[in-house]
DRENPARO-825493 format. One line per 2 residues: for each residue x, y, z of C-alpha. Coordinates in steps of 0.05 Angstrom, whole numbers. Layout:
<recs>
X:Y:Z; ...;
</recs>
This chain:
<recs>
2497:2447:1461; 2522:2378:1442;
2592:2395:1466; 2566:2421:1533;
2523:2359:1542; 2582:2314:1525;
2625:2350:1577; 2570:2341:1628;
2564:2267:1613; 2640:2257:1619;
2637:2293:1686; 2582:2247:1710;
2618:2184:1687; 2689:2201:1707;
2693:2255:1760; 2627:2248:1798;
2652:2186:1834; 2715:2219:1862;
2719:2243:1933; 2743:2313:1913;
2750:2347:1845; 2781:2412:1823;
2734:2470:1837; 2742:2490:1764;
2707:2426:1742; 2648:2437:1789;
2641:2508:1761; 2646:2482:1689;
2590:2434:1704; 2547:2490:1732;
2561:2534:1672; 2544:2478:1623;
2479:2462:1658; 2458:2536:1660;
2477:2545:1586; 2433:2486:1567;
2375:2513:1608; 2384:2582:1575;
2378:2549:1507; 2311:2522:1529;
2286:2588:1558; 2318:2644:1516;
2259:2649:1468; 2212:2666:1525;
2212:2741:1541; 2184:2733:1612;
2241:2687:1634; 2301:2725:1664;
2364:2686:1683; 2422:2724:1714;
2489:2693:1730; 2552:2721:1761;
2598:2661:1764; 2672:2670:1778;
2716:2617:1747; 2738:2564:1797;
2810:2561:1818; 2853:2500:1806;
2885:2499:1874; 2819:2487:1909;
2782:2421:1910; 2710:2407:1928;
2664:2347:1935; 2629:2337:1868;
2556:2353:1857; 2547:2396:1919;
2524:2459:1883; 2483:2433:1825;
2421:2410:1865; 2407:2483:1883;
2412:2504:1810; 2370:2445:1786;
2316:2463:1837; 2316:2536:1815;
2302:2515:1743; 2252:2461:1763;
2210:2506:1809; 2228:2574:1782;
2211:2571:1708; 2142:2583:1681;
2129:2600:1609; 2061:2630:1630;
2085:2676:1687; 2145:2721:1697;
2204:2680:1720; 2269:2702:1750;
2331:2663:1771; 2395:2693:1797;
2458:2652:1811; 2522:2680:1839;
2587:2644:1855; 2653:2673:1877;
2714:2655:1919; 2748:2700:1969;
2802:2680:2019; 2791:2605:2009;
2716:2612:2019; 2664:2596:1967;
2603:2642:1967; 2544:2613:1928;
2475:2643:1923; 2414:2619:1884;
2349:2658:1881; 2286:2641:1842;
2214:2660:1840; 2169:2601:1854;
2110:2579:1812; 2055:2533:1835;
2049:2467:1799; 1987:2450:1759;
1940:2397:1784; 1958:2350:1727;
2033:2354:1743; 2056:2284:1766;
2106:2316:1814; 2058:2366:1845;
2056:2334:1914; 2124:2301:1913;
2180:2326:1956; 2250:2310:1931;
2309:2288:1973; 2360:2334:1939;
2364:2389:1991; 2365:2341:2050;
2419:2300:2016; 2462:2363:2006;
2452:2383:2079; 2476:2315:2102;
2535:2315:2054; 2556:2384:2078;
2553:2360:2151; 2596:2299:2135;
2646:2332:2088; 2652:2402:2115;
2634:2401:2189; 2641:2470:2220;
2667:2495:2153; 2602:2513:2119;
2539:2553:2128; 2475:2538:2091;
2417:2586:2096; 2352:2571:2059;
2294:2619:2056; 2231:2588:2027;
2169:2631:2021; 2105:2623:1981;
2133:2663:1922; 2210:2659:1929;
2265:2610:1944; 2334:2632:1965;
2397:2593:1982; 2461:2621:2011;
2519:2573:2019; 2590:2587:2043;
2643:2533:2045; 2714:2541:2072;
2759:2501:2026; 2830:2477:2037;
2882:2490:1984; 2914:2430:1950;
2985:2432:1926;
</recs>
């Protein structure tokens, strides 16, 4: 856990500020974050976390921190230690296109939760970044219901030599 956290901190300090990073590093960051969350939730039998994450490929580059807000939101809004919780994250690459899906059950926040009525800016920020960085080269579909949240993102990436 300490090694994963250290790798995440190095990523935030060194690579996060770059315009593009190797896709492998973005995937490593996702995997580290999910691993740390699993450490927190593994002892709870009603929490189910599924992942199907293909390793990134070195000859593709991506803007940093585009994928993690969806995963963070899934854990923030999709984990309850009182109710059954389910998160599924899939990531794969085919023909220079990234396919990324995040699904989670939603749980209502308790009245004493300080963030109960707050709406974050993460999703809107990602939408704007996608428009600026990948115009006409991405598709973002978000389905938000009372009980479920689902994100489907595709991004066409260019190969770097």
